[in-house]
C-alpha positions, -999 to 999 in steps of 0.1 A, spaced: 135 326 119 164 348 107 179 368 136 196 397 118 163 414 106 150 413 141 177 433 159 185 457 130 165 486 118 158 489 80 187 513 78 211 486 91 217 501 125 211 482 157 177 487 172 175 501 208 150 478 224 130 489 255 151 521 259 119 543 260 97 518 278 94 539 310 79 567 288 53 544 273 43 532 308 39 568 320 20 577 288 -5 550 296 -10 563 331 4 532 348 14 535 384 47 516 386 57 498 419 90 512 431 103 477 436 100 470 399 111 503 385 147 491 385 139 467 357 128 496 335 159 516 344 181 486 336 167 485 300 185 518 295 218 504 307 218 471 289 232 480 255 259 503 268 270 477 294 269 449 268 290 470 244 316 475 272 317 437 280 319 428 243 347 452 235 368 438 263 361 402 252 368 411 216 401 428 225 415 396 242 400 371 217 417 390 189 451 385 206 450 348 200 475 339 173 482 305 158 517 304 172 513 324 204 488 335 230 512 359 247 491 390 241 460 376 258 451 386 293 438 352 302 425 360 336 406 391 324 391 370 295 380 343 319 364 369 342 347 388 314 332 357 299 317 348 333 305 384 336 286 381 303 266 351 315 258 367 349 248 400 332 227 385 305 207 363 329 199 393 350 188 411 319 164 382 311 149 384 345 145 422 341 128 416 307 103 393 325 95 420 350 89 445 322 66 421 304 47 414 336 43 452 342 27 456 308 -4 436 318 -34 449 338 -30 444 376 -56 416 377 -36 395 353 -2 405 366 -10 390 401 -12 355 386 21 358 367 54 345 381 82 370 374 109 345 365 119 346 329 116 309 319 84 304 339 67 336 326 75 328 290 62 292 292 31 306 309 24 332 282 33 311 251 -1 293 249 -19 326 249 0 341 219 -14 336 184 3 308 164 20 333 140 31 358 166 69 365 161 77 362 198 60 328 200 78 315 169 111 328 183 106 313 217 95 279 204 128 278 185 150 292 212 136 282 246 160 254 251 189 277 242 179 302 269 174 273 294 210 262 287 222 297 291 206 299 325 223 266 335 257 281 326 249 311 348 238 288 376 269 268 373 290 299 377 271 310 408 267 275 423 296 253 415 279 223 432 247 212 414 230 198 445 215 170 424 202 194 398 208 183 362 224 210 341 223 209 303 253 232 300 282 241 323 309 268 324 342 250 318 372 251 342 401 274 334 421 249 312 390 239 291 380 275 288 413 285 274 411 257 248 377 270 237 389 306 237 418 296 215 396 279 190 408 244 199 376 230 213 338 238 216 322 260 243 290 246 257 269 235 227 283 261 204 315 263 184 345 278 201 341 306 226 342 334 200 315 317 179 293 309 209 294 345 222 287 360 188 257 337 184 245 344 219 245 381 215 224 379 184 198 357 202 197 380 232 193 412 211 166 395 190 147 385 221 149 420 235 135 435 203 106 410 201 97 416 237 99 454 231 72 449 204 52 426 226 52 451 255 41 479 232 12 457 220 1 451 256 2 488 263 
């Protein structure tokens, strides 16, 4: 599945997934639990927050030169990269809440709100040719690895849990940021982040379509 057509409108502009979701819920007369309304509100904040994080990352990554890294704020870059993983994983959990809210109460009660568990639970129910199912079948392992990086940032000790990917220490991080080594299973840090953003935006747009279908 090609990602660019998913997250771009026919005019070439980026789509704004789930930014009007609260309106559609109200239009359908759904009574929304206060405890889950925050997930809907977070949809409005995601793209603007992502653009801020990405502009900061891009600023520092562009300062890497072949003969000098003097212009790079290394501490800021290290912090912002960690922020990206923490922020995106929270967004995925909010996406799961929005999907869950789009179902009737009887079905919602039997659905776990965690992103990975919810997606695996819903996959068998989707038609074989459903775009979201095709995407998740291709990308589920990637999002599992992304969660493991986030978990590694939050919980440095694995407590016997096997993680498929880890966030590197400061020295290895700088090597990947400077294009000298790979980051996680991707290319260098810049290549990994660019690819990650495409996947996250594509997922958000496909879930936007799926939620509207449910409503």
